[in-house]
N, C-alpha and C positions, 0 to 999 in steps of 0.2 A: 478108189476114187472113181465114181461113175461119170460118164459123159452127160452133158446137159440133156441130150435126148432120152436118157434113161431115168431121169428124175420124174417122180409121180406126184400127184396132188397129196398134200399133207405130209410131205417129206420135210425133214429138218436139215437145213444146209448151213454151213459156215461160210460167210461171205463178208469181206472187208472187216474181219475181226469180230463180227457179231453173229448170233444165231438167229436164223429166220425159218419160219414155216411157210412152205410154198402153198398158196391157196388156190391159184389159178394158173393154167398154162395154155398159151395159144401158140400153135405151130404154124409157121408160114414158110413158103418156098418162093423167095423172090425170083422174078424173071431174070435170066442172064447169069445166075450163079450156077456153078458147076455142081449141081446136086447138093448144095449146102442149105440145110434147113435152118431156120432161126426159131428160137424158143423164147417167147416173151413171158416172163414169170412175174406174177404179182406175189410179193412176199411180205410177211409181217414179222417185225422184230418181236421175239418172245418175251423180252423184258419190258419194252416201252409200248408195244402194240403199234408202233408207227409203220406205215405202209411204204414200200418202194416197188417200182416196176423196173425190171432189168431185162435186157435182151442178150441171149447167149447164142453162140454158134453151136451147131451139133457137136463139134469136136471139143468144145470147152470142157475142161474138167472141173467138177465141183466137189468140195468136201462134204460128206454127210456128217451131221452133228450127232452126238450120242443122244439117243432118245429111247425111251422105254414105253412100250404099249401095255397098258393094264386093262384087263377085261372089267367092264363096268356096266351098271344098269342105271337108267335115269331114275332119280329119286324124287326131286321136287324142285319147284321154282321158288327163288328167294329174291324178290325185288328184281334187280337188273341181272341176276345171276341164276344159272341152272346148276343144280347139285347132282353129281353122279356118285354112286357108291361102288368102290372097288369090290369085285365079287370074291376075292380071295382073302384080303385082310381088312375089309370094311372101311378103308380110308375114304373120307369124302373129298371129292374134287369139285371145286367151283370154277365154272367157266362163264365168262361174260356173255350175255345174250347176243351182242353184236358179232362176236367172234364165231358163233355157231348158229346164226339165224337160218341159214340154208339147211343145215342138218336137222334142226328142230322141226322142220316141216314133215319129217318122216319118223319122229321118235315119240313113243309114249312109254308108259310104265312096263309094258310087255315086250318092248323091243329087245331082241337078243342079238348077240354078236357085236355089240358096241365095244370100242376100245378107246380109252383116254390116252392121248399122247402126252408124255411127261418129259420135259427137257430141263435139266438142272433142277430137278425136284419141283418144278412148276408145271401144272397142267396147262397145256397151250392149245390143244385141238382135239377133235374127235375123229376116229377112223370108223367109218360106217361099214356095216355089212353090205354085200352086193345087193341083197334083196331084203325087203321088210314086208310084214303082213299087217294090213290095216283094214278097218271096217268101213264100208260105205255108209255114210250118214244120210246122204241126200242125193238122189238122182231121179231122172224121169222114170216112169214105170217101165218094167221090162216088157219086151214084145215077145209073145209066144211064137215059137218057130224061128226066131232070129238066129242066124248062125254066128259062130264065134268069130268069123272073119269078115262079117259084113260091116256096116257103118258103125261109127262110135258116137258116144254122147258124153258130156261132162258129168263127173261125179265128185261130190265133196266128201273127203275122207275124215276119219275121226280126229286127225291132227289139224284139220282146217285147210289142207292143201287140196287143190282141185286138179284132177287128171282126166284124160279121156279113157273110157272103158267101152267094151262092146255092148250092143243093145240088150243082150240077154242078162246082164248084171242088174241086180235089184238092190234097193235100199236094205241094209242089214247084212249083205253078203260080205264075207271076209275074203280079201283079195291079196295077191302077191304083186309087189311093185319093184321094178329095177330102179334103185335109188339114183344112180348116175344119169341114166337116160330119162328118168321120170316117166316110165312107161309101164302100162299094165302087162303083167306076165301070165296071169291065170288066176283061177280060184285057189284059195289056200285050203289046206286040209283043215277040217273042223277040229277044234280043240275040245 
């Protein structure tokens, strides 16, 4: 049983007799507490999809729920749902667009390293790779002689998300992005 401070995003926990997926965690250290951090967790019920916000002390123990991570690839969009295909046994997993809206900003048919999180045989969330590679669809023209550490400019990527990139990046470049921080990491190797 891990402590509240050891729980990560997309972890499945058992709480009040139900299974929840932790979507967001905010850590705070209130003034006057003797080193005690508080963790406010936004959790979603895996069965009903209902949302709850709970605050835990660093020392609170939580039960991890049984979950399975299956390697998958994005397959296609079907109305309100996105379909992912299991890479080992070709099982399709349907996830509602609202449950994975943030993750879909960094996913296309080529995205590797995705895992569908399955709890009680139901797909409930996505576990993203740390980095993804996307193509720059639109940005201001690159400036010759601009260094990699100088000013940045906005760039619209192939999934529709906009991030800041260095001035030397041009439309059509394939770049690597840190998903959690939404930051440019460098040019990707050509495929």
